[in-house]
mmCIF file as Biopython writes it, N, C-alpha, C and O atoms, coordinates in Angstrom:
data_model
#
loop_
_atom_site.group_PDB
_atom_site.id
_atom_site.type_symbol
_atom_site.label_atom_id
_atom_site.label_alt_id
_atom_site.label_comp_id
_atom_site.label_asym_id
_atom_site.label_entity_id
_atom_site.label_seq_id
_atom_site.pdbx_PDB_ins_code
_atom_site.Cartn_x
_atom_site.Cartn_y
_atom_site.Cartn_z
_atom_site.occupancy
_atom_site.B_iso_or_equiv
_atom_site.auth_seq_id
_atom_site.auth_asym_id
_atom_site.pdbx_PDB_model_num
ATOM 1   N N  . MET A ? 1  ? -26.534 -18.464 263.642 1.0 0.0 1  A 1 
ATOM 2   C CA . MET A ? 1  ? -27.695 -19.332 263.728 1.0 0.0 1  A 1 
ATOM 3   C C  . MET A ? 1  ? -27.247 -20.786 263.672 1.0 0.0 1  A 1 
ATOM 4   O O  . MET A ? 1  ? -26.521 -21.183 262.760 1.0 0.0 1  A 1 
ATOM 5   N N  . SER A ? 2  ? -27.679 -21.574 264.642 1.0 0.0 2  A 1 
ATOM 6   C CA . SER A ? 2  ? -27.263 -22.964 264.686 1.0 0.0 2  A 1 
ATOM 7   C C  . SER A ? 2  ? -28.456 -23.893 264.733 1.0 0.0 2  A 1 
ATOM 8   O O  . SER A ? 2  ? -29.510 -23.564 265.278 1.0 0.0 2  A 1 
ATOM 9   N N  . SER A ? 3  ? -28.263 -25.049 264.154 1.0 0.0 3  A 1 
ATOM 10  C CA . SER A ? 3  ? -29.320 -26.051 264.169 1.0 0.0 3  A 1 
ATOM 11  C C  . SER A ? 3  ? -28.675 -27.396 264.435 1.0 0.0 3  A 1 
ATOM 12  O O  . SER A ? 3  ? -27.928 -27.909 263.602 1.0 0.0 3  A 1 
ATOM 13  N N  . TYR A ? 4  ? -28.961 -27.967 265.596 1.0 0.0 4  A 1 
ATOM 14  C CA . TYR A ? 4  ? -28.334 -29.220 265.977 1.0 0.0 4  A 1 
ATOM 15  C C  . TYR A ? 4  ? -29.373 -30.329 266.035 1.0 0.0 4  A 1 
ATOM 16  O O  . TYR A ? 4  ? -30.531 -30.100 266.385 1.0 0.0 4  A 1 
ATOM 17  N N  . ASN A ? 5  ? -28.942 -31.522 265.691 1.0 0.0 5  A 1 
ATOM 18  C CA . ASN A ? 5  ? -29.809 -32.685 265.809 1.0 0.0 5  A 1 
ATOM 19  C C  . ASN A ? 5  ? -28.943 -33.833 266.309 1.0 0.0 5  A 1 
ATOM 20  O O  . ASN A ? 5  ? -28.349 -34.562 265.515 1.0 0.0 5  A 1 
ATOM 21  N N  . ALA A ? 6  ? -28.874 -33.988 267.618 1.0 0.0 6  A 1 
ATOM 22  C CA . ALA A ? 6  ? -27.993 -34.993 268.210 1.0 0.0 6  A 1 
ATOM 23  C C  . ALA A ? 6  ? -28.689 -36.343 268.256 1.0 0.0 6  A 1 
ATOM 24  O O  . ALA A ? 6  ? -29.847 -36.440 268.662 1.0 0.0 6  A 1 
ATOM 25  N N  . ARG A ? 7  ? -27.976 -37.384 267.838 1.0 0.0 7  A 1 
ATOM 26  C CA . ARG A ? 7  ? -28.486 -38.741 267.918 1.0 0.0 7  A 1 
ATOM 27  C C  . ARG A ? 7  ? -27.456 -39.573 268.663 1.0 0.0 7  A 1 
ATOM 28  O O  . ARG A ? 7  ? -26.875 -40.498 268.096 1.0 0.0 7  A 1 
ATOM 29  N N  . SER A ? 8  ? -27.227 -39.251 269.925 1.0 0.0 8  A 1 
ATOM 30  C CA . SER A ? 8  ? -26.202 -39.949 270.689 1.0 0.0 8  A 1 
ATOM 31  C C  . SER A ? 8  ? -26.550 -41.420 270.896 1.0 0.0 8  A 1 
ATOM 32  O O  . SER A ? 8  ? -25.657 -42.242 271.102 1.0 0.0 8  A 1 
ATOM 33  N N  . ASP A ? 9  ? -27.845 -41.763 270.845 1.0 0.0 9  A 1 
ATOM 34  C CA . ASP A ? 9  ? -28.237 -43.157 270.997 1.0 0.0 9  A 1 
ATOM 35  C C  . ASP A ? 9  ? -27.714 -44.007 269.851 1.0 0.0 9  A 1 
ATOM 36  O O  . ASP A ? 9  ? -27.485 -45.204 270.021 1.0 0.0 9  A 1 
ATOM 37  N N  . ALA A ? 10 ? -27.523 -43.401 268.693 1.0 0.0 10 A 1 
ATOM 38  C CA . ALA A ? 10 ? -27.004 -44.116 267.535 1.0 0.0 10 A 1 
ATOM 39  C C  . ALA A ? 10 ? -25.480 -44.075 267.496 1.0 0.0 10 A 1 
ATOM 40  O O  . ALA A ? 10 ? -24.865 -44.661 266.605 1.0 0.0 10 A 1 
ATOM 41  N N  . GLY A ? 11 ? -24.866 -43.379 268.465 1.0 0.0 11 A 1 
ATOM 42  C CA . GLY A ? 11 ? -23.417 -43.270 268.482 1.0 0.0 11 A 1 
ATOM 43  C C  . GLY A ? 11 ? -22.887 -42.259 267.494 1.0 0.0 11 A 1 
ATOM 44  O O  . GLY A ? 11 ? -21.687 -42.219 267.223 1.0 0.0 11 A 1 
ATOM 45  N N  . VAL A ? 12 ? -23.786 -41.427 266.944 1.0 0.0 12 A 1 
ATOM 46  C CA . VAL A ? 12 ? -23.393 -40.452 265.938 1.0 0.0 12 A 1 
ATOM 47  C C  . VAL A ? 12 ? -24.077 -39.131 266.246 1.0 0.0 12 A 1 
ATOM 48  O O  . VAL A ? 12 ? -25.248 -39.098 266.626 1.0 0.0 12 A 1 
ATOM 49  N N  . VAL A ? 13 ? -23.339 -38.049 266.079 1.0 0.0 13 A 1 
ATOM 50  C CA . VAL A ? 13 ? -23.925 -36.725 266.218 1.0 0.0 13 A 1 
ATOM 51  C C  . VAL A ? 13 ? -24.004 -36.109 264.833 1.0 0.0 13 A 1 
ATOM 52  O O  . VAL A ? 13 ? -22.995 -36.029 264.133 1.0 0.0 13 A 1 
ATOM 53  N N  . ARG A ? 14 ? -25.184 -35.675 264.432 1.0 0.0 14 A 1 
ATOM 54  C CA . ARG A ? 14 ? -25.332 -35.037 263.127 1.0 0.0 14 A 1 
ATOM 55  C C  . ARG A ? 14 ? -25.319 -33.534 263.327 1.0 0.0 14 A 1 
ATOM 56  O O  . ARG A ? 14 ? -26.191 -32.981 263.997 1.0 0.0 14 A 1 
ATOM 57  N N  . LEU A ? 15 ? -24.341 -32.885 262.751 1.0 0.0 15 A 1 
ATOM 58  C CA . LEU A ? 15 ? -24.209 -31.440 262.874 1.0 0.0 15 A 1 
ATOM 59  C C  . LEU A ? 15 ? -24.241 -30.858 261.475 1.0 0.0 15 A 1 
ATOM 60  O O  . LEU A ? 15 ? -23.295 -31.026 260.706 1.0 0.0 15 A 1 
ATOM 61  N N  . ARG A ? 16 ? -25.331 -30.171 261.143 1.0 0.0 16 A 1 
ATOM 62  C CA . ARG A ? 16 ? -25.557 -29.695 259.780 1.0 0.0 16 A 1 
ATOM 63  C C  . ARG A ? 16 ? -25.471 -30.880 258.821 1.0 0.0 16 A 1 
ATOM 64  O O  . ARG A ? 16 ? -26.283 -31.797 258.934 1.0 0.0 16 A 1 
ATOM 65  N N  . ASP A ? 17 ? -24.535 -30.903 257.893 1.0 0.0 17 A 1 
ATOM 66  C CA . ASP A ? 17 ? -24.457 -32.011 256.942 1.0 0.0 17 A 1 
ATOM 67  C C  . ASP A ? 17 ? -23.248 -32.897 257.204 1.0 0.0 17 A 1 
ATOM 68  O O  . ASP A ? 17 ? -22.709 -33.510 256.282 1.0 0.0 17 A 1 
ATOM 69  N N  . VAL A ? 18 ? -22.827 -32.963 258.451 1.0 0.0 18 A 1 
ATOM 70  C CA . VAL A ? 18 ? -21.652 -33.758 258.789 1.0 0.0 18 A 1 
ATOM 71  C C  . VAL A ? 18 ? -22.016 -34.748 259.882 1.0 0.0 18 A 1 
ATOM 72  O O  . VAL A ? 18 ? -22.672 -34.387 260.859 1.0 0.0 18 A 1 
ATOM 73  N N  . LEU A ? 19 ? -21.595 -35.987 259.721 1.0 0.0 19 A 1 
ATOM 74  C CA . LEU A ? 19 ? -21.763 -36.993 260.761 1.0 0.0 19 A 1 
ATOM 75  C C  . LEU A ? 19 ? -20.444 -37.147 261.508 1.0 0.0 19 A 1 
ATOM 76  O O  . LEU A ? 19 ? -19.388 -37.322 260.900 1.0 0.0 19 A 1 
ATOM 77  N N  . ILE A ? 20 ? -20.520 -37.080 262.822 1.0 0.0 20 A 1 
ATOM 78  C CA . ILE A ? 20 ? -19.321 -37.191 263.647 1.0 0.0 20 A 1 
ATOM 79  C C  . ILE A ? 20 ? -19.495 -38.385 264.579 1.0 0.0 20 A 1 
ATOM 80  O O  . ILE A ? 20 ? -20.479 -38.458 265.314 1.0 0.0 20 A 1 
ATOM 81  N N  . ASP A ? 21 ? -18.565 -39.302 264.555 1.0 0.0 21 A 1 
ATOM 82  C CA . ASP A ? 21 ? -18.602 -40.437 265.463 1.0 0.0 21 A 1 
ATOM 83  C C  . ASP A ? 21 ? -18.283 -39.933 266.866 1.0 0.0 21 A 1 
ATOM 84  O O  . ASP A ? 21 ? -17.274 -39.255 267.064 1.0 0.0 21 A 1 
ATOM 85  N N  . VAL A ? 22 ? -19.130 -40.254 267.842 1.0 0.0 22 A 1 
ATOM 86  C CA . VAL A ? 22 ? -18.932 -39.730 269.192 1.0 0.0 22 A 1 
ATOM 87  C C  . VAL A ? 22 ? -17.648 -40.239 269.831 1.0 0.0 22 A 1 
ATOM 88  O O  . VAL A ? 22 ? -17.191 -39.653 270.812 1.0 0.0 22 A 1 
ATOM 89  N N  . SER A ? 23 ? -17.048 -41.307 269.312 1.0 0.0 23 A 1 
ATOM 90  C CA . SER A ? 23 ? -15.788 -41.800 269.862 1.0 0.0 23 A 1 
ATOM 91  C C  . SER A ? 23 ? -14.684 -40.757 269.739 1.0 0.0 23 A 1 
ATOM 92  O O  . SER A ? 23 ? -13.699 -40.802 270.475 1.0 0.0 23 A 1 
ATOM 93  N N  . MET A ? 24 ? -14.850 -39.813 268.804 1.0 0.0 24 A 1 
ATOM 94  C CA . MET A ? 24 ? -13.857 -38.758 268.640 1.0 0.0 24 A 1 
ATOM 95  C C  . MET A ? 24 ? -13.880 -37.799 269.821 1.0 0.0 24 A 1 
ATOM 96  O O  . MET A ? 24 ? -12.922 -37.054 270.030 1.0 0.0 24 A 1 
ATOM 97  N N  . PHE A ? 25 ? -14.966 -37.808 270.600 1.0 0.0 25 A 1 
ATOM 98  C CA . PHE A ? 25 ? -15.095 -36.884 271.719 1.0 0.0 25 A 1 
ATOM 99  C C  . PHE A ? 25 ? -14.696 -37.505 273.048 1.0 0.0 25 A 1 
ATOM 100 O O  . PHE A ? 25 ? -14.542 -36.788 274.036 1.0 0.0 25 A 1 
ATOM 101 N N  . ARG A ? 26 ? -14.525 -38.817 273.095 1.0 0.0 26 A 1 
ATOM 102 C CA . ARG A ? 26 ? -14.317 -39.478 274.380 1.0 0.0 26 A 1 
ATOM 103 C C  . ARG A ? 26 ? -13.061 -38.991 275.085 1.0 0.0 26 A 1 
ATOM 104 O O  . ARG A ? 26 ? -13.018 -38.949 276.314 1.0 0.0 26 A 1 
ATOM 105 N N  . ASP A ? 27 ? -12.033 -38.622 274.319 1.0 0.0 27 A 1 
ATOM 106 C CA . ASP A ? 27 ? -10.787 -38.187 274.949 1.0 0.0 27 A 1 
ATOM 107 C C  . ASP A ? 27 ? -10.943 -36.844 275.646 1.0 0.0 27 A 1 
ATOM 108 O O  . ASP A ? 27 ? -10.137 -36.515 276.516 1.0 0.0 27 A 1 
ATOM 109 N N  . ILE A ? 28 ? -11.956 -36.056 275.288 1.0 0.0 28 A 1 
ATOM 110 C CA . ILE A ? 28 ? -12.161 -34.788 275.982 1.0 0.0 28 A 1 
ATOM 111 C C  . ILE A ? 28 ? -13.402 -34.830 276.864 1.0 0.0 28 A 1 
ATOM 112 O O  . ILE A ? 28 ? -13.762 -33.835 277.493 1.0 0.0 28 A 1 
ATOM 113 N N  . GLY A ? 29 ? -14.057 -35.999 276.905 1.0 0.0 29 A 1 
ATOM 114 C CA . GLY A ? 29 ? -15.141 -36.223 277.852 1.0 0.0 29 A 1 
ATOM 115 C C  . GLY A ? 29 ? -16.345 -35.317 277.681 1.0 0.0 29 A 1 
ATOM 116 O O  . GLY A ? 29 ? -16.961 -34.926 278.673 1.0 0.0 29 A 1 
ATOM 117 N N  . CYS A ? 30 ? -16.695 -34.974 276.461 1.0 0.0 30 A 1 
ATOM 118 C CA . CYS A ? 30 ? -17.837 -34.087 276.260 1.0 0.0 30 A 1 
ATOM 119 C C  . CYS A ? 30 ? -18.584 -34.496 274.996 1.0 0.0 30 A 1 
ATOM 120 O O  . CYS A ? 30 ? -18.261 -34.033 273.903 1.0 0.0 30 A 1 
ATOM 121 N N  . VAL A ? 31 ? -19.582 -35.364 275.146 1.0 0.0 31 A 1 
ATOM 122 C CA . VAL A ? 31 ? -20.391 -35.782 274.008 1.0 0.0 31 A 1 
ATOM 123 C C  . VAL A ? 31 ? -21.715 -35.038 274.104 1.0 0.0 31 A 1 
ATOM 124 O O  . VAL A ? 31 ? -22.595 -35.429 274.871 1.0 0.0 31 A 1 
ATOM 125 N N  . CYS A ? 32 ? -21.857 -33.988 273.344 1.0 0.0 32 A 1 
ATOM 126 C CA . CYS A ? 32 ? -23.032 -33.132 273.462 1.0 0.0 32 A 1 
ATOM 127 C C  . CYS A ? 32 ? -23.220 -32.323 272.190 1.0 0.0 32 A 1 
ATOM 128 O O  . CYS A ? 32 ? -22.552 -32.573 271.187 1.0 0.0 32 A 1 
ATOM 129 N N  . ASN A ? 33 ? -24.113 -31.370 272.226 1.0 0.0 33 A 1 
ATOM 130 C CA . ASN A ? 33 ? -24.383 -30.514 271.078 1.0 0.0 33 A 1 
ATOM 131 C C  . ASN A ? 33 ? -23.487 -29.282 271.060 1.0 0.0 33 A 1 
ATOM 132 O O  . ASN A ? 33 ? -23.661 -28.411 270.207 1.0 0.0 33 A 1 
ATOM 133 N N  . ALA A ? 34 ? -22.543 -29.192 271.974 1.0 0.0 34 A 1 
ATOM 134 C CA . ALA A ? 34 ? -21.771 -27.956 272.134 1.0 0.0 34 A 1 
ATOM 135 C C  . ALA A ? 34 ? -20.649 -27.840 271.118 1.0 0.0 34 A 1 
ATOM 136 O O  . ALA A ? 34 ? -19.478 -27.717 271.478 1.0 0.0 34 A 1 
ATOM 137 N N  . MET A ? 35 ? -21.021 -27.879 269.840 1.0 0.0 35 A 1 
ATOM 138 C CA . MET A ? 35 ? -20.033 -27.735 268.778 1.0 0.0 35 A 1 
ATOM 139 C C  . MET A ? 35 ? -20.479 -26.644 267.834 1.0 0.0 35 A 1 
ATOM 140 O O  . MET A ? 35 ? -21.675 -26.396 267.680 1.0 0.0 35 A 1 
ATOM 141 N N  . ARG A ? 36 ? -19.535 -26.000 267.210 1.0 0.0 36 A 1 
ATOM 142 C CA . ARG A ? 36 ? -19.885 -24.992 266.219 1.0 0.0 36 A 1 
ATOM 143 C C  . ARG A ? 36 ? -18.803 -24.922 265.163 1.0 0.0 36 A 1 
ATOM 144 O O  . ARG A ? 36 ? -17.675 -25.363 265.382 1.0 0.0 36 A 1 
ATOM 145 N N  . VAL A ? 37 ? -19.150 -24.375 264.033 1.0 0.0 37 A 1 
ATOM 146 C CA . VAL A ? 37 ? -18.189 -24.239 262.948 1.0 0.0 37 A 1 
ATOM 147 C C  . VAL A ? 37 ? -17.395 -22.964 263.160 1.0 0.0 37 A 1 
ATOM 148 O O  . VAL A ? 37 ? -17.961 -21.898 263.401 1.0 0.0 37 A 1 
ATOM 149 N N  . TRP A ? 38 ? -16.090 -23.081 263.068 1.0 0.0 38 A 1 
ATOM 150 C CA . TRP A ? 38 ? -15.231 -21.909 263.173 1.0 0.0 38 A 1 
ATOM 151 C C  . TRP A ? 38 ? -14.167 -22.065 262.103 1.0 0.0 38 A 1 
ATOM 152 O O  . TRP A ? 38 ? -13.204 -22.808 262.293 1.0 0.0 38 A 1 
ATOM 153 N N  . GLY A ? 39 ? -14.323 -21.380 260.987 1.0 0.0 39 A 1 
ATOM 154 C CA . GLY A ? 39 ? -13.437 -21.603 259.853 1.0 0.0 39 A 1 
ATOM 155 C C  . GLY A ? 39 ? -13.721 -22.976 259.275 1.0 0.0 39 A 1 
ATOM 156 O O  . GLY A ? 39 ? -14.880 -23.314 259.033 1.0 0.0 39 A 1 
ATOM 157 N N  . ILE A ? 40 ? -12.686 -23.773 259.048 1.0 0.0 40 A 1 
ATOM 158 C CA . ILE A ? 40 ? -12.875 -25.108 258.494 1.0 0.0 40 A 1 
ATOM 159 C C  . ILE A ? 40 ? -12.723 -26.178 259.558 1.0 0.0 40 A 1 
ATOM 160 O O  . ILE A ? 40 ? -12.806 -27.369 259.256 1.0 0.0 40 A 1 
ATOM 161 N N  . ALA A ? 41 ? -12.499 -25.767 260.803 1.0 0.0 41 A 1 
ATOM 162 C CA . ALA A ? 41 ? -12.322 -26.731 261.884 1.0 0.0 41 A 1 
ATOM 163 C C  . ALA A ? 41 ? -13.566 -26.756 262.761 1.0 0.0 41 A 1 
ATOM 164 O O  . ALA A ? 41 ? -14.276 -25.755 262.866 1.0 0.0 41 A 1 
ATOM 165 N N  . TRP A ? 42 ? -13.829 -27.885 263.385 1.0 0.0 42 A 1 
ATOM 166 C CA . TRP A ? 42 ? -14.915 -28.000 264.342 1.0 0.0 42 A 1 
ATOM 167 C C  . TRP A ? 42 ? -14.303 -27.830 265.719 1.0 0.0 42 A 1 
ATOM 168 O O  . TRP A ? 42 ? -13.377 -28.548 266.096 1.0 0.0 42 A 1 
ATOM 169 N N  . LEU A ? 43 ? -14.832 -26.868 266.465 1.0 0.0 43 A 1 
ATOM 170 C CA . LEU A ? 43 ? -14.240 -26.548 267.763 1.0 0.0 43 A 1 
ATOM 171 C C  . LEU A ? 43 ? -15.259 -26.805 268.857 1.0 0.0 43 A 1 
ATOM 172 O O  . LEU A ? 43 ? -16.424 -26.427 268.732 1.0 0.0 43 A 1 
ATOM 173 N N  . HIS A ? 44 ? -14.823 -27.444 269.918 1.0 0.0 44 A 1 
ATOM 174 C CA . HIS A ? 44 ? -15.695 -27.666 271.059 1.0 0.0 44 A 1 
ATOM 175 C C  . HIS A ? 44 ? -15.883 -26.367 271.799 1.0 0.0 44 A 1 
ATOM 176 O O  . HIS A ? 44 ? -14.906 -25.706 272.147 1.0 0.0 44 A 1 
ATOM 177 N N  . ARG A ? 45 ? -17.116 -25.990 272.044 1.0 0.0 45 A 1 
ATOM 178 C CA . ARG A ? 45 ? -17.398 -24.722 272.697 1.0 0.0 45 A 1 
ATOM 179 C C  . ARG A ? 45 ? -16.898 -24.723 274.139 1.0 0.0 45 A 1 
ATOM 180 O O  . ARG A ? 45 ? -16.596 -23.661 274.684 1.0 0.0 45 A 1 
ATOM 181 N N  . CYS A ? 46 ? -16.806 -25.889 274.760 1.0 0.0 46 A 1 
ATOM 182 C CA . CYS A ? 46 ? -16.313 -25.946 276.130 1.0 0.0 46 A 1 
ATOM 183 C C  . CYS A ? 46 ? -14.812 -25.697 276.191 1.0 0.0 46 A 1 
ATOM 184 O O  . CYS A ? 46 ? -14.262 -25.507 277.276 1.0 0.0 46 A 1 
ATOM 185 N N  . GLY A ? 47 ? -14.142 -25.696 275.042 1.0 0.0 47 A 1 
ATOM 186 C CA . GLY A ? 47 ? -12.727 -25.350 274.989 1.0 0.0 47 A 1 
ATOM 187 C C  . GLY A ? 47 ? -11.791 -26.454 275.433 1.0 0.0 47 A 1 
ATOM 188 O O  . GLY A ? 47 ? -10.589 -26.224 275.566 1.0 0.0 47 A 1 
ATOM 189 N N  . ARG A ? 48 ? -12.323 -27.672 275.669 1.0 0.0 48 A 1 
ATOM 190 C CA . ARG A ? 48 ? -11.459 -28.748 276.146 1.0 0.0 48 A 1 
ATOM 191 C C  . ARG A ? 48 ? -10.785 -29.517 275.035 1.0 0.0 48 A 1 
ATOM 192 O O  . ARG A ? 48 ? -9.918  -30.349 275.304 1.0 0.0 48 A 1 
ATOM 193 N N  . GLY A ? 49 ? -11.154 -29.264 273.805 1.0 0.0 49 A 1 
ATOM 194 C CA . GLY A ? 49 ? -10.515 -30.007 272.726 1.0 0.0 49 A 1 
ATOM 195 C C  . GLY A ? 49 ? -10.940 -29.507 271.370 1.0 0.0 49 A 1 
ATOM 196 O O  . GLY A ? 49 ? -11.925 -28.779 271.244 1.0 0.0 49 A 1 
ATOM 197 N N  . ARG A ? 50 ? -10.208 -29.893 270.369 1.0 0.0 50 A 1 
ATOM 198 C CA . ARG A ? 50 ? -10.523 -29.508 268.996 1.0 0.0 50 A 1 
ATOM 199 C C  . ARG A ? 50 ? -10.491 -30.758 268.128 1.0 0.0 50 A 1 
ATOM 200 O O  . ARG A ? 50 ? -9.639  -31.630 268.300 1.0 0.0 50 A 1 
ATOM 201 N N  . LEU A ? 51 ? -11.430 -30.830 267.195 1.0 0.0 51 A 1 
ATOM 202 C CA . LEU A ? 51 ? -11.456 -31.959 266.270 1.0 0.0 51 A 1 
ATOM 203 C C  . LEU A ? 51 ? -10.773 -31.571 264.973 1.0 0.0 51 A 1 
ATOM 204 O O  . LEU A ? 51 ? -10.876 -30.434 264.512 1.0 0.0 51 A 1 
ATOM 205 N N  . ASP A ? 52 ? -10.089 -32.516 264.403 1.0 0.0 52 A 1 
ATOM 206 C CA . ASP A ? 52 ? -9.437  -32.297 263.120 1.0 0.0 52 A 1 
ATOM 207 C C  . ASP A ? 52 ? -10.488 -32.434 262.027 1.0 0.0 52 A 1 
ATOM 208 O O  . ASP A ? 52 ? -11.116 -33.486 261.909 1.0 0.0 52 A 1 
ATOM 209 N N  . HIS A ? 53 ? -10.690 -31.398 261.231 1.0 0.0 53 A 1 
ATOM 210 C CA . HIS A ? 53 ? -11.732 -31.435 260.203 1.0 0.0 53 A 1 
ATOM 211 C C  . HIS A ? 53 ? -11.488 -32.536 259.179 1.0 0.0 53 A 1 
ATOM 212 O O  . HIS A ? 53 ? -12.419 -32.956 258.492 1.0 0.0 53 A 1 
ATOM 213 N N  . ARG A ? 54 ? -10.241 -33.011 259.068 1.0 0.0 54 A 1 
ATOM 214 C CA . ARG A ? 54 ? -9.944  -34.085 258.112 1.0 0.0 54 A 1 
ATOM 215 C C  . ARG A ? 54 ? -10.523 -35.415 258.568 1.0 0.0 54 A 1 
ATOM 216 O O  . ARG A ? 54 ? -10.650 -36.337 257.763 1.0 0.0 54 A 1 
ATOM 217 N N  . ARG A ? 55 ? -10.881 -35.533 259.856 1.0 0.0 55 A 1 
ATOM 218 C CA . ARG A ? 55 ? -11.444 -36.780 260.369 1.0 0.0 55 A 1 
ATOM 219 C C  . ARG A ? 55 ? -12.955 -36.827 260.192 1.0 0.0 55 A 1 
ATOM 220 O O  . ARG A ? 55 ? -13.575 -37.863 260.432 1.0 0.0 55 A 1 
ATOM 221 N N  . LEU A ? 56 ? -13.550 -35.721 259.778 1.0 0.0 56 A 1 
ATOM 222 C CA . LEU A ? 56 ? -14.991 -35.693 259.587 1.0 0.0 56 A 1 
ATOM 223 C C  . LEU A ? 56 ? -15.354 -36.268 258.230 1.0 0.0 56 A 1 
ATOM 224 O O  . LEU A ? 56 ? -14.583 -36.163 257.276 1.0 0.0 56 A 1 
ATOM 225 N N  . SER A ? 57 ? -16.522 -36.872 258.147 1.0 0.0 57 A 1 
ATOM 226 C CA . SER A ? 57 ? -16.973 -37.404 256.867 1.0 0.0 57 A 1 
ATOM 227 C C  . SER A ? 57 ? -18.294 -36.751 256.489 1.0 0.0 57 A 1 
ATOM 228 O O  . SER A ? 57 ? -19.238 -36.740 257.279 1.0 0.0 57 A 1 
ATOM 229 N N  . ALA A ? 58 ? -18.357 -36.218 255.303 1.0 0.0 58 A 1 
ATOM 230 C CA . ALA A ? 58 ? -19.561 -35.528 254.848 1.0 0.0 58 A 1 
ATOM 231 C C  . ALA A ? 58 ? -20.671 -36.526 254.555 1.0 0.0 58 A 1 
ATOM 232 O O  . ALA A ? 58 ? -20.419 -37.655 254.135 1.0 0.0 58 A 1 
ATOM 233 N N  . VAL A ? 59 ? -21.890 -36.092 254.783 1.0 0.0 59 A 1 
ATOM 234 C CA . VAL A ? 59 ? -23.047 -36.924 254.485 1.0 0.0 59 A 1 
ATOM 235 C C  . VAL A ? 59 ? -23.372 -36.795 253.010 1.0 0.0 59 A 1 
ATOM 236 O O  . VAL A ? 59 ? -23.484 -35.689 252.480 1.0 0.0 59 A 1 
ATOM 237 N N  . GLU A ? 60 ? -23.521 -37.928 252.355 1.0 0.0 60 A 1 
ATOM 238 C CA . GLU A ? 60 ? -23.858 -37.900 250.930 1.0 0.0 60 A 1 
ATOM 239 C C  . GLU A ? 60 ? -25.358 -37.999 250.760 1.0 0.0 60 A 1 
ATOM 240 O O  . GLU A ? 60 ? -26.052 -38.610 251.573 1.0 0.0 60 A 1 
ATOM 241 N N  . GLY A ? 61 ? -25.851 -37.388 249.687 1.0 0.0 61 A 1 
ATOM 242 C CA . GLY A ? 61 ? -27.269 -37.475 249.417 1.0 0.0 61 A 1 
ATOM 243 C C  . GLY A ? 61 ? -27.900 -36.206 249.595 1.0 0.0 61 A 1 
ATOM 244 O O  . GLY A ? 61 ? -29.111 -36.087 249.408 1.0 0.0 61 A 1 
#
């Protein structure tokens, strides 16, 4: 079960309780909702790239 709330206009994608700066996606050319949790890493469903979970910042509050 997935719940996405993309705010690309703000330059940030909110995925569950994590904010991801869209600049992290520019190198793989896919800024969209096509992300899912797989273990502790965030993996692009299109398979063109993987994000390092250490670069993600948790939302406080």
